[in-house]
A tleap script that builds the chain and sets N, CA, C and O, in Angstrom:
source leaprc.protein.ff14SB
mol = sequence {
  NMET SER LYS GLU GLN ILE LYS GLN LEU GLU
  ALA GLY LYS TYR VAL SER PHE ALA THR LEU
  LYS ARG SER GLY ASP TYR VAL ALA THR PRO
  VAL TRP PHE ALA PRO LEU ASN GLY TYR TYR
  TYR LEU PHE SER ALA GLU ASP ALA GLY LYS
  VAL LYS ARG LEU ARG ASN PHE SER GLU ALA
  ARG LEU ALA PRO CYS THR VAL SER GLY LYS
  LEU LYS GLY GLU PHE MET ASP THR GLN ALA
  TYR LEU LEU GLU SER PRO GLU ASP ILE ASP
  THR ALA LEU ASN ALA LEU HIE LYS LYS TYR
  GLY LEU SER MET LYS ILE THR ASP PHE LEU
  SER GLY LEU MET GLY LYS LYS ASP LYS ARG
  ALA TYR ILE ARG VAL GLU ILE PRO CGLN
}
set mol.1.N position { 101.806 70.046 96.630 }
set mol.1.CA position { 102.458 71.361 97.056 }
set mol.1.C position { 104.124 70.391 97.156 }
set mol.1.O position { 104.270 69.208 97.465 }
set mol.2.N position { 105.399 71.619 96.694 }
set mol.2.CA position { 106.234 70.454 96.869 }
set mol.2.C position { 107.181 70.959 98.253 }
set mol.2.O position { 107.055 72.009 98.881 }
set mol.3.N position { 108.056 69.961 98.465 }
set mol.3.CA position { 108.809 69.875 99.825 }
set mol.3.C position { 109.246 71.375 100.311 }
set mol.3.O position { 109.103 71.841 101.442 }
set mol.4.N position { 109.838 72.031 99.119 }
set mol.4.CA position { 110.517 73.344 99.053 }
set mol.4.C position { 108.782 74.679 99.481 }
set mol.4.O position { 108.720 75.821 99.935 }
set mol.5.N position { 108.271 74.194 99.255 }
set mol.5.CA position { 107.203 75.101 99.222 }
set mol.5.C position { 106.433 74.914 101.086 }
set mol.5.O position { 105.876 75.801 101.733 }
set mol.6.N position { 106.644 73.725 101.426 }
set mol.6.CA position { 106.371 73.351 102.782 }
set mol.6.C position { 107.087 73.659 103.856 }
set mol.6.O position { 106.610 73.878 104.969 }
set mol.7.N position { 108.667 73.698 103.456 }
set mol.7.CA position { 109.758 74.254 104.074 }
set mol.7.C position { 109.874 75.695 104.203 }
set mol.7.O position { 110.484 76.237 105.125 }
set mol.8.N position { 109.254 76.330 103.228 }
set mol.8.CA position { 109.206 77.931 103.293 }
set mol.8.C position { 107.850 78.008 103.972 }
set mol.8.O position { 108.035 79.080 104.548 }
set mol.9.N position { 106.764 77.692 104.282 }
set mol.9.CA position { 105.760 77.906 104.786 }
set mol.9.C position { 105.633 77.697 106.380 }
set mol.9.O position { 105.124 78.415 107.240 }
set mol.10.N position { 106.280 76.455 106.458 }
set mol.10.CA position { 106.697 76.097 108.096 }
set mol.10.C position { 108.030 77.125 108.358 }
set mol.10.O position { 108.036 77.555 109.512 }
set mol.11.N position { 108.883 77.486 107.721 }
set mol.11.CA position { 109.809 78.075 108.611 }
set mol.11.C position { 109.264 79.503 109.063 }
set mol.11.O position { 109.940 79.989 109.969 }
set mol.12.N position { 108.192 80.282 108.636 }
set mol.12.CA position { 107.575 81.596 108.859 }
set mol.12.C position { 106.784 81.202 110.219 }
set mol.12.O position { 106.339 80.143 110.661 }
set mol.13.N position { 106.816 82.655 110.719 }
set mol.13.CA position { 105.731 83.162 112.075 }
set mol.13.C position { 104.447 83.299 111.511 }
set mol.13.O position { 103.616 82.902 112.328 }
set mol.14.N position { 103.848 83.751 110.304 }
set mol.14.CA position { 103.119 84.073 110.307 }
set mol.14.C position { 102.491 83.485 108.447 }
set mol.14.O position { 103.132 83.599 107.402 }
set mol.15.N position { 101.025 82.863 108.634 }
set mol.15.CA position { 100.778 82.695 107.157 }
set mol.15.C position { 99.394 83.474 106.641 }
set mol.15.O position { 98.463 83.735 107.402 }
set mol.16.N position { 99.418 83.814 105.158 }
set mol.16.CA position { 98.309 84.667 104.979 }
set mol.16.C position { 97.418 83.659 104.699 }
set mol.16.O position { 97.686 82.821 103.838 }
set mol.17.N position { 95.929 83.626 105.600 }
set mol.17.CA position { 94.885 82.781 105.396 }
set mol.17.C position { 94.119 83.400 104.552 }
set mol.17.O position { 93.419 84.252 105.098 }
set mol.18.N position { 94.010 83.322 103.673 }
set mol.18.CA position { 92.343 83.918 102.589 }
set mol.18.C position { 91.215 82.826 102.748 }
set mol.18.O position { 91.412 81.615 102.845 }
set mol.19.N position { 89.908 83.521 102.758 }
set mol.19.CA position { 88.819 82.697 102.736 }
set mol.19.C position { 87.737 83.182 101.871 }
set mol.19.O position { 87.342 84.341 101.745 }
set mol.20.N position { 87.296 82.059 101.263 }
set mol.20.CA position { 85.983 82.830 99.683 }
set mol.20.C position { 85.068 83.439 100.503 }
set mol.20.O position { 84.653 83.217 101.641 }
set mol.21.N position { 84.847 84.278 99.636 }
set mol.21.CA position { 83.582 85.331 99.951 }
set mol.21.C position { 82.456 84.856 99.308 }
set mol.21.O position { 82.823 83.952 98.558 }
set mol.22.N position { 81.218 85.033 99.234 }
set mol.22.CA position { 80.206 84.723 98.389 }
set mol.22.C position { 80.486 85.134 96.946 }
set mol.22.O position { 80.398 84.359 95.994 }
set mol.23.N position { 80.881 86.606 96.856 }
set mol.23.CA position { 81.445 87.033 95.555 }
set mol.23.C position { 82.232 86.039 94.612 }
set mol.23.O position { 81.700 85.738 93.543 }
set mol.24.N position { 83.221 85.615 94.876 }
set mol.24.CA position { 83.928 84.493 94.750 }
set mol.24.C position { 85.560 84.975 94.731 }
set mol.24.O position { 86.439 84.393 94.096 }
set mol.25.N position { 85.732 86.050 95.490 }
set mol.25.CA position { 86.957 86.798 96.040 }
set mol.25.C position { 87.377 85.996 97.284 }
set mol.25.O position { 86.711 85.241 97.992 }
set mol.26.N position { 88.558 86.339 97.349 }
set mol.26.CA position { 89.618 85.987 98.594 }
set mol.26.C position { 89.594 87.083 99.622 }
set mol.26.O position { 89.193 88.171 99.211 }
set mol.27.N position { 89.872 87.015 100.612 }
set mol.27.CA position { 90.131 87.984 101.642 }
set mol.27.C position { 91.364 87.516 102.559 }
set mol.27.O position { 90.971 86.711 103.403 }
set mol.28.N position { 92.628 87.762 102.636 }
set mol.28.CA position { 93.459 87.502 103.150 }
set mol.28.C position { 93.846 88.173 104.381 }
set mol.28.O position { 93.994 89.392 104.469 }
set mol.29.N position { 93.991 87.413 105.247 }
set mol.29.CA position { 94.576 87.865 106.452 }
set mol.29.C position { 96.022 87.039 107.325 }
set mol.29.O position { 96.210 85.827 107.222 }
set mol.30.N position { 96.852 87.881 108.082 }
set mol.30.CA position { 97.959 87.666 108.637 }
set mol.30.C position { 97.327 86.653 109.733 }
set mol.30.O position { 96.268 86.965 110.277 }
set mol.31.N position { 97.935 85.525 110.033 }
set mol.31.CA position { 97.779 84.873 111.428 }
set mol.31.C position { 98.725 83.637 112.023 }
set mol.31.O position { 99.037 82.802 111.175 }
set mol.32.N position { 99.125 83.459 113.114 }
set mol.32.CA position { 99.939 82.216 113.822 }
set mol.32.C position { 99.139 80.959 112.856 }
set mol.32.O position { 97.950 80.962 112.539 }
set mol.33.N position { 99.857 80.229 112.613 }
set mol.33.CA position { 99.724 78.683 112.679 }
set mol.33.C position { 100.338 78.047 112.979 }
set mol.33.O position { 101.345 78.569 113.456 }
set mol.34.N position { 100.331 76.758 112.989 }
set mol.34.CA position { 101.199 75.542 113.892 }
set mol.34.C position { 101.460 74.309 112.635 }
set mol.34.O position { 100.493 74.201 111.881 }
set mol.35.N position { 102.011 73.876 112.492 }
set mol.35.CA position { 101.801 72.262 111.918 }
set mol.35.C position { 101.884 71.139 112.247 }
set mol.35.O position { 103.018 70.883 112.654 }
set mol.36.N position { 100.934 69.973 112.280 }
set mol.36.CA position { 100.978 69.099 113.094 }
set mol.36.C position { 100.646 67.768 112.001 }
set mol.36.O position { 99.730 67.907 111.190 }
set mol.37.N position { 101.201 66.880 112.028 }
set mol.37.CA position { 100.713 65.942 111.513 }
set mol.37.C position { 100.232 65.935 110.010 }
set mol.37.O position { 99.532 64.968 109.708 }
set mol.38.N position { 100.429 66.624 109.269 }
set mol.38.CA position { 100.283 66.921 107.813 }
set mol.38.C position { 99.157 68.154 107.738 }
set mol.38.O position { 98.833 68.621 106.646 }
set mol.39.N position { 98.550 68.673 109.078 }
set mol.39.CA position { 97.904 69.763 108.632 }
set mol.39.C position { 98.328 71.209 109.572 }
set mol.39.O position { 99.416 71.467 110.087 }
set mol.40.N position { 97.262 71.890 109.581 }
set mol.40.CA position { 97.743 73.533 109.740 }
set mol.40.C position { 96.534 74.239 110.611 }
set mol.40.O position { 95.435 74.664 110.257 }
set mol.41.N position { 97.165 74.192 111.856 }
set mol.41.CA position { 95.911 74.422 112.968 }
set mol.41.C position { 96.374 76.471 113.154 }
set mol.41.O position { 97.455 77.040 113.307 }
set mol.42.N position { 95.303 76.863 113.066 }
set mol.42.CA position { 95.296 78.678 113.662 }
set mol.42.C position { 94.028 78.878 114.069 }
set mol.42.O position { 93.093 78.079 114.109 }
set mol.43.N position { 94.074 79.917 114.341 }
set mol.43.CA position { 92.586 80.507 115.230 }
set mol.43.C position { 92.293 81.708 115.404 }
set mol.43.O position { 93.229 82.494 115.261 }
set mol.44.N position { 90.818 82.335 115.795 }
set mol.44.CA position { 90.786 83.677 115.107 }
set mol.44.C position { 89.569 83.554 116.312 }
set mol.44.O position { 89.103 82.596 116.929 }
set mol.45.N position { 89.317 84.935 116.320 }
set mol.45.CA position { 88.213 85.507 117.439 }
set mol.45.C position { 86.710 84.813 116.660 }
set mol.45.O position { 86.376 85.116 115.515 }
set mol.46.N position { 85.873 83.773 117.616 }
set mol.46.CA position { 84.623 83.216 116.853 }
set mol.46.C position { 83.724 84.101 115.638 }
set mol.46.O position { 82.965 83.696 114.757 }
set mol.47.N position { 84.215 85.605 116.050 }
set mol.47.CA position { 83.166 86.312 114.949 }
set mol.47.C position { 83.568 87.085 114.136 }
set mol.47.O position { 82.992 88.097 113.736 }
set mol.48.N position { 84.653 86.649 113.803 }
set mol.48.CA position { 85.869 87.254 113.058 }
set mol.48.C position { 84.925 86.678 111.616 }
set mol.48.O position { 84.137 85.743 111.472 }
set mol.49.N position { 85.451 87.742 110.684 }
set mol.49.CA position { 84.778 87.563 109.368 }
set mol.49.C position { 85.265 86.573 108.592 }
set mol.49.O position { 84.657 86.378 107.540 }
set mol.50.N position { 86.624 85.589 108.940 }
set mol.50.CA position { 86.856 84.702 108.271 }
set mol.50.C position { 86.499 83.408 109.098 }
set mol.50.O position { 86.721 82.459 108.347 }
set mol.51.N position { 86.123 83.034 110.107 }
set mol.51.CA position { 85.108 82.663 110.655 }
set mol.51.C position { 83.661 82.537 109.839 }
set mol.51.O position { 83.108 81.522 109.416 }
set mol.52.N position { 83.398 83.425 109.795 }
set mol.52.CA position { 82.031 83.732 109.070 }
set mol.52.C position { 82.036 82.680 107.601 }
set mol.52.O position { 81.319 81.769 107.188 }
set mol.53.N position { 83.155 83.321 107.161 }
set mol.53.CA position { 82.943 82.804 105.451 }
set mol.53.C position { 83.474 81.166 105.652 }
set mol.53.O position { 83.031 80.360 104.833 }
set mol.54.N position { 84.208 80.770 106.490 }
set mol.54.CA position { 84.221 79.568 106.702 }
set mol.54.C position { 83.144 78.632 106.573 }
set mol.54.O position { 83.174 77.575 105.944 }
set mol.55.N position { 81.981 79.222 107.371 }
set mol.55.CA position { 80.558 78.366 107.807 }
set mol.55.C position { 80.333 78.361 106.137 }
set mol.55.O position { 79.791 77.516 105.426 }
set mol.56.N position { 80.723 79.150 105.929 }
set mol.56.CA position { 79.711 78.761 104.133 }
set mol.56.C position { 80.603 78.202 103.020 }
set mol.56.O position { 80.082 77.686 102.032 }
set mol.57.N position { 82.000 78.294 103.160 }
set mol.57.CA position { 82.909 77.927 102.068 }
set mol.57.C position { 84.205 77.269 103.079 }
set mol.57.O position { 84.751 77.950 103.946 }
set mol.58.N position { 84.577 75.801 102.783 }
set mol.58.CA position { 85.437 75.209 103.244 }
set mol.58.C position { 86.771 75.613 102.369 }
set mol.58.O position { 87.829 75.153 102.799 }
set mol.59.N position { 86.817 76.292 101.380 }
set mol.59.CA position { 88.051 76.430 100.762 }
set mol.59.C position { 88.665 77.899 100.870 }
set mol.59.O position { 88.098 78.983 101.004 }
set mol.60.N position { 90.111 77.547 100.757 }
set mol.60.CA position { 90.717 78.711 101.463 }
set mol.60.C position { 92.117 78.808 101.049 }
set mol.60.O position { 92.362 77.780 100.418 }
set mol.61.N position { 93.092 79.515 101.103 }
set mol.61.CA position { 94.355 79.231 100.557 }
set mol.61.C position { 95.142 79.894 101.431 }
set mol.61.O position { 94.870 81.036 101.801 }
set mol.62.N position { 96.190 79.232 101.836 }
set mol.62.CA position { 97.891 79.637 102.525 }
set mol.62.C position { 98.777 79.962 101.980 }
set mol.62.O position { 99.153 79.283 101.024 }
set mol.63.N position { 99.505 81.175 102.370 }
set mol.63.CA position { 100.967 81.489 101.458 }
set mol.63.C position { 101.809 82.036 103.083 }
set mol.63.O position { 101.309 82.542 104.088 }
set mol.64.N position { 103.089 81.707 102.800 }
set mol.64.CA position { 104.036 82.541 103.998 }
set mol.64.C position { 103.907 84.166 103.701 }
set mol.64.O position { 103.807 84.859 102.689 }
set mol.65.N position { 103.950 84.349 104.822 }
set mol.65.CA position { 103.926 86.488 104.767 }
set mol.65.C position { 104.138 86.722 105.784 }
set mol.65.O position { 103.910 85.829 106.601 }
set mol.66.N position { 104.763 88.233 106.351 }
set mol.66.CA position { 104.999 88.836 107.413 }
set mol.66.C position { 103.944 89.063 108.193 }
set mol.66.O position { 102.833 88.756 107.762 }
set mol.67.N position { 104.143 89.891 110.048 }
set mol.67.CA position { 102.926 90.169 110.413 }
set mol.67.C position { 102.298 91.390 109.336 }
set mol.67.O position { 101.079 91.261 109.228 }
set mol.68.N position { 102.667 92.149 108.796 }
set mol.68.CA position { 101.578 92.883 108.154 }
set mol.68.C position { 100.763 92.231 106.797 }
set mol.68.O position { 99.823 92.827 106.272 }
set mol.69.N position { 101.183 91.149 106.401 }
set mol.69.CA position { 100.361 90.536 105.325 }
set mol.69.C position { 101.316 90.168 103.982 }
set mol.69.O position { 101.141 89.273 103.155 }
set mol.70.N position { 102.496 91.277 104.069 }
set mol.70.CA position { 103.192 91.010 103.080 }
set mol.70.C position { 103.588 89.749 102.617 }
set mol.70.O position { 104.044 88.898 103.381 }
set mol.71.N position { 103.394 89.517 101.015 }
set mol.71.CA position { 103.180 87.766 100.690 }
set mol.71.C position { 104.893 87.286 100.862 }
set mol.71.O position { 105.823 88.083 100.977 }
set mol.72.N position { 104.995 85.952 100.845 }
set mol.72.CA position { 106.703 85.671 100.921 }
set mol.72.C position { 106.420 84.485 99.853 }
set mol.72.O position { 107.436 84.015 99.341 }
set mol.73.N position { 105.365 84.020 99.508 }
set mol.73.CA position { 105.364 82.971 98.358 }
set mol.73.C position { 104.092 83.134 98.115 }
set mol.73.O position { 103.326 83.997 98.544 }
set mol.74.N position { 103.905 82.255 97.400 }
set mol.74.CA position { 102.476 81.602 96.516 }
set mol.74.C position { 101.402 81.321 97.172 }
set mol.74.O position { 101.554 80.399 97.972 }
set mol.75.N position { 100.434 81.749 97.131 }
set mol.75.CA position { 99.127 81.230 97.816 }
set mol.75.C position { 98.816 79.666 97.493 }
set mol.75.O position { 98.948 79.461 96.286 }
set mol.76.N position { 98.496 78.678 98.113 }
set mol.76.CA position { 98.423 77.315 97.703 }
set mol.76.C position { 96.521 77.164 98.472 }
set mol.76.O position { 95.857 77.518 99.447 }
set mol.77.N position { 96.435 76.545 97.443 }
set mol.77.CA position { 95.147 75.949 97.559 }
set mol.77.C position { 94.476 74.746 98.660 }
set mol.77.O position { 94.805 73.563 98.580 }
set mol.78.N position { 93.704 75.152 99.464 }
set mol.78.CA position { 93.381 74.007 100.708 }
set mol.78.C position { 91.998 74.061 101.203 }
set mol.78.O position { 91.195 74.898 100.790 }
set mol.79.N position { 91.749 73.270 101.990 }
set mol.79.CA position { 90.559 73.271 102.876 }
set mol.79.C position { 90.688 73.496 104.042 }
set mol.79.O position { 91.548 72.865 104.657 }
set mol.80.N position { 89.864 74.480 104.728 }
set mol.80.CA position { 89.798 74.439 106.137 }
set mol.80.C position { 88.229 74.564 106.460 }
set mol.80.O position { 87.253 75.123 105.958 }
set mol.81.N position { 88.567 73.572 107.802 }
set mol.81.CA position { 87.580 73.517 109.035 }
set mol.81.C position { 87.552 73.776 110.471 }
set mol.81.O position { 88.399 73.604 111.347 }
set mol.82.N position { 86.215 74.291 110.491 }
set mol.82.CA position { 86.573 74.985 111.914 }
set mol.82.C position { 86.132 73.482 112.993 }
set mol.82.O position { 85.338 72.615 112.628 }
set mol.83.N position { 86.860 73.483 114.326 }
set mol.83.CA position { 86.778 72.560 114.961 }
set mol.83.C position { 86.262 72.524 115.754 }
set mol.83.O position { 86.459 73.518 116.454 }
set mol.84.N position { 85.305 71.569 116.313 }
set mol.84.CA position { 84.291 71.351 117.449 }
set mol.84.C position { 84.528 71.199 118.473 }
set mol.84.O position { 84.326 71.889 119.473 }
set mol.85.N position { 85.153 69.930 118.265 }
set mol.85.CA position { 85.163 68.816 119.567 }
set mol.85.C position { 86.457 69.486 120.445 }
set mol.85.O position { 87.391 70.204 120.086 }
set mol.86.N position { 86.049 68.876 121.858 }
set mol.86.CA position { 87.507 69.337 122.585 }
set mol.86.C position { 88.756 68.488 122.375 }
set mol.86.O position { 89.766 68.707 123.045 }
set mol.87.N position { 88.719 67.796 121.716 }
set mol.87.CA position { 89.872 66.930 121.322 }
set mol.87.C position { 90.680 67.523 120.599 }
set mol.87.O position { 91.899 67.679 120.667 }
set mol.88.N position { 89.980 67.817 119.959 }
set mol.88.CA position { 90.589 68.475 118.035 }
set mol.88.C position { 90.603 70.225 118.624 }
set mol.88.O position { 91.303 70.922 117.889 }
set mol.89.N position { 90.247 70.648 119.268 }
set mol.89.CA position { 90.696 71.950 119.580 }
set mol.89.C position { 92.291 71.665 120.932 }
set mol.89.O position { 93.343 72.301 120.875 }
set mol.90.N position { 92.039 70.826 121.734 }
set mol.90.CA position { 93.243 70.583 122.291 }
set mol.90.C position { 94.323 70.352 121.413 }
set mol.90.O position { 95.473 70.757 121.581 }
set mol.91.N position { 93.741 69.432 120.112 }
set mol.91.CA position { 95.524 69.438 119.013 }
set mol.91.C position { 95.643 70.582 118.619 }
set mol.91.O position { 96.800 70.639 118.203 }
set mol.92.N position { 95.065 71.764 118.453 }
set mol.92.CA position { 95.270 72.680 118.201 }
set mol.92.C position { 96.043 73.687 118.765 }
set mol.92.O position { 96.818 74.540 118.335 }
set mol.93.N position { 95.597 73.335 119.896 }
set mol.93.CA position { 96.089 74.628 121.552 }
set mol.93.C position { 97.691 73.975 121.378 }
set mol.93.O position { 98.743 74.602 121.253 }
set mol.94.N position { 97.462 72.427 121.419 }
set mol.94.CA position { 98.921 72.153 121.859 }
set mol.94.C position { 99.906 72.425 120.639 }
set mol.94.O position { 100.980 72.968 120.898 }
set mol.95.N position { 99.626 72.104 119.411 }
set mol.95.CA position { 100.342 72.699 118.483 }
set mol.95.C position { 101.002 73.988 118.359 }
set mol.95.O position { 102.196 74.287 118.407 }
set mol.96.N position { 100.000 74.651 118.196 }
set mol.96.CA position { 99.760 76.311 118.651 }
set mol.96.C position { 101.044 76.208 119.930 }
set mol.96.O position { 102.235 76.156 119.620 }
set mol.97.N position { 100.692 76.196 120.986 }
set mol.97.CA position { 102.058 76.121 122.246 }
set mol.97.C position { 103.083 76.019 121.689 }
set mol.97.O position { 103.864 76.963 121.568 }
set mol.98.N position { 103.307 74.751 121.196 }
set mol.98.CA position { 104.553 74.046 120.956 }
set mol.98.C position { 105.300 75.132 119.507 }
set mol.98.O position { 106.530 75.091 119.505 }
set mol.99.N position { 104.801 75.834 118.614 }
set mol.99.CA position { 105.508 76.350 117.758 }
set mol.99.C position { 105.739 77.767 118.546 }
set mol.99.O position { 106.765 78.359 118.211 }
set mol.100.N position { 105.039 78.310 119.411 }
set mol.100.CA position { 104.908 79.829 119.646 }
set mol.100.C position { 105.513 79.920 120.750 }
set mol.100.O position { 106.454 80.711 120.819 }
set mol.101.N position { 105.125 79.113 121.940 }
set mol.101.CA position { 105.377 78.499 123.404 }
set mol.101.C position { 105.397 79.968 124.171 }
set mol.101.O position { 104.343 80.535 123.882 }
set mol.102.N position { 106.183 80.767 125.016 }
set mol.102.CA position { 105.874 81.835 126.045 }
set mol.102.C position { 105.070 82.679 125.240 }
set mol.102.O position { 104.202 83.226 125.921 }
set mol.103.N position { 105.033 83.049 123.803 }
set mol.103.CA position { 104.289 83.855 123.326 }
set mol.103.C position { 103.022 84.028 123.409 }
set mol.103.O position { 102.317 84.966 123.783 }
set mol.104.N position { 102.748 82.589 122.852 }
set mol.104.CA position { 101.096 81.530 122.990 }
set mol.104.C position { 100.581 81.788 124.428 }
set mol.104.O position { 99.435 82.192 124.626 }
set mol.105.N position { 101.579 81.511 125.555 }
set mol.105.CA position { 101.038 81.140 126.777 }
set mol.105.C position { 100.678 82.963 127.040 }
set mol.105.O position { 99.511 83.347 127.116 }
set mol.106.N position { 101.450 83.595 127.114 }
set mol.106.CA position { 100.850 85.060 126.972 }
set mol.106.C position { 99.847 85.717 126.470 }
set mol.106.O position { 99.155 86.489 127.135 }
set mol.107.N position { 99.662 85.446 125.136 }
set mol.107.CA position { 98.333 85.684 124.725 }
set mol.107.C position { 97.314 84.664 125.309 }
set mol.107.O position { 96.346 85.374 125.581 }
set mol.108.N position { 97.095 83.754 125.551 }
set mol.108.CA position { 96.014 82.979 126.216 }
set mol.108.C position { 95.938 83.531 127.678 }
set mol.108.O position { 94.791 83.675 128.100 }
set mol.109.N position { 97.038 83.893 128.593 }
set mol.109.CA position { 96.729 84.891 129.280 }
set mol.109.C position { 95.575 85.868 129.501 }
set mol.109.O position { 94.487 85.864 130.078 }
set mol.110.N position { 96.501 86.916 128.593 }
set mol.110.CA position { 95.963 88.167 128.484 }
set mol.110.C position { 94.478 88.315 127.647 }
set mol.110.O position { 93.639 89.203 127.798 }
set mol.111.N position { 94.428 87.030 126.623 }
set mol.111.CA position { 92.767 86.796 126.304 }
set mol.111.C position { 91.742 86.190 127.455 }
set mol.111.O position { 90.524 86.356 127.519 }
set mol.112.N position { 92.624 85.417 128.369 }
set mol.112.CA position { 91.553 85.108 129.272 }
set mol.112.C position { 91.076 85.756 130.590 }
set mol.112.O position { 90.277 85.319 131.418 }
set mol.113.N position { 91.904 87.132 130.565 }
set mol.113.CA position { 91.600 88.021 131.386 }
set mol.113.C position { 90.689 89.251 130.796 }
set mol.113.O position { 90.129 90.078 131.515 }
set mol.114.N position { 90.623 89.221 128.922 }
set mol.114.CA position { 89.807 90.086 128.762 }
set mol.114.C position { 88.336 89.015 128.470 }
set mol.114.O position { 87.291 89.488 128.023 }
set mol.115.N position { 88.475 87.788 128.755 }
set mol.115.CA position { 86.925 87.495 128.527 }
set mol.115.C position { 87.485 86.948 126.860 }
set mol.115.O position { 86.601 87.037 126.008 }
set mol.116.N position { 88.174 86.675 126.612 }
set mol.116.CA position { 87.792 86.299 124.480 }
set mol.116.C position { 88.574 84.807 124.314 }
set mol.116.O position { 88.636 84.047 123.347 }
set mol.117.N position { 89.295 84.691 126.033 }
set mol.117.CA position { 89.817 83.000 125.284 }
set mol.117.C position { 88.493 82.090 124.963 }
set mol.117.O position { 88.596 81.206 124.113 }
set mol.118.N position { 87.543 82.252 125.479 }
set mol.118.CA position { 86.524 81.321 125.288 }
set mol.118.C position { 85.622 81.441 124.226 }
set mol.118.O position { 84.579 80.796 124.119 }
set mol.119.N position { 86.113 82.419 123.311 }
set mol.119.CA position { 85.473 83.089 122.707 }
set mol.119.C position { 85.628 82.726 120.789 }
set mol.119.O position { 84.965 82.961 119.779 }
set mol.120.N position { 86.771 82.114 121.101 }
set mol.120.CA position { 87.961 81.483 120.219 }
set mol.120.C position { 87.581 80.554 119.006 }
set mol.120.O position { 87.035 79.526 119.405 }
set mol.121.N position { 87.704 80.618 117.755 }
set mol.121.CA position { 87.143 79.275 116.720 }
set mol.121.C position { 88.850 79.053 116.351 }
set mol.121.O position { 89.592 79.924 115.897 }
set mol.122.N position { 89.087 78.143 116.568 }
set mol.122.CA position { 89.791 77.232 116.302 }
set mol.122.C position { 89.846 76.371 114.792 }
set mol.122.O position { 88.798 75.753 114.603 }
set mol.123.N position { 90.857 76.217 113.698 }
set mol.123.CA position { 90.567 76.252 112.354 }
set mol.123.C position { 91.954 75.156 112.100 }
set mol.123.O position { 93.056 75.466 112.554 }
set mol.124.N position { 91.742 73.845 111.318 }
set mol.124.CA position { 92.140 73.069 110.784 }
set mol.124.C position { 92.217 73.381 109.358 }
set mol.124.O position { 91.273 73.250 108.580 }
set mol.125.N position { 93.086 73.692 109.128 }
set mol.125.CA position { 94.068 73.650 107.528 }
set mol.125.C position { 94.622 72.286 106.701 }
set mol.125.O position { 95.728 71.867 107.042 }
set mol.126.N position { 93.838 71.514 105.535 }
set mol.126.CA position { 94.322 71.193 105.148 }
set mol.126.C position { 94.688 71.299 103.730 }
set mol.126.O position { 93.895 71.741 102.899 }
set mol.127.N position { 96.455 70.707 103.292 }
set mol.127.CA position { 96.577 70.711 102.018 }
set mol.127.C position { 96.786 69.675 100.957 }
set mol.127.O position { 97.699 68.855 100.854 }
set mol.128.N position { 95.616 69.913 100.093 }
set mol.128.CA position { 95.549 68.426 99.248 }
set mol.128.C position { 96.870 68.075 98.839 }
set mol.128.O position { 97.752 68.931 98.766 }
set mol.129.N position { 97.079 66.789 98.549 }
set mol.129.CA position { 98.337 65.813 97.902 }
set mol.129.C position { 98.276 66.297 96.469 }
set mol.129.O position { 99.045 65.833 95.628 }
savepdb mol mol.pdb
quit
């Protein structure tokens, strides 16, 4: 991945995160993401389709996009992993809070009120060099 592609990806607020189905097709969803130390972190509801698909396949794709999922660049092949350890989850949360600030705090607060914060899955995405 070129420096220009990384710059374009990291400049956006959303990425299209595409996960692999058993059929070989990818399903894309716009999500918040945060870069940190060469990785990208994101979160989702633990019962979301993308999380279920990641349990079967680590292959995924990322592309810059709008909030509605309209692509603003090309997909890049990646590997994505569900985070399990409290330390890894804290790393993901810290990265997301750093990027999204008050918006992430509000999201956490509202998710906590609705009982959904503890039902999140955190994901680390790695882009092969």
